[in-house]
C-alpha positions, 0 to 999 in steps of 0.5 A: 399528394395533398398531404404532402403539399399541406405538410410543406405549406405548414412548414413554410408558415412555421419557418416564417413565424420563427424567422419573424419572431424574436423582435421583442429582445431587439426592441428591449435592447433598443429601449435600454440603449436609449435610456443609457444615452438619456442618462448619460446626457443628463449626467453631462448636462448636470456636470456642465450646469455645476461647472457653470454655477461654479464659475459664476460663484467665483466671478461674483466672489472675486468681484465682491473682494475688489 
């Protein structure tokens, strides 16, 4: 009977360890998603800055023409 209870406890611990594992893949996916969103935000910021610079250049050029 003691061996049976010990086996059940060992199985319970094994199931608990397997159920709690696999967090590394989720962490890697979260880190990749964060990096992708940061890259996208940087691209949007760069495009906005380029558009603003182009708009400023146009105003300066048209002021110089007048």
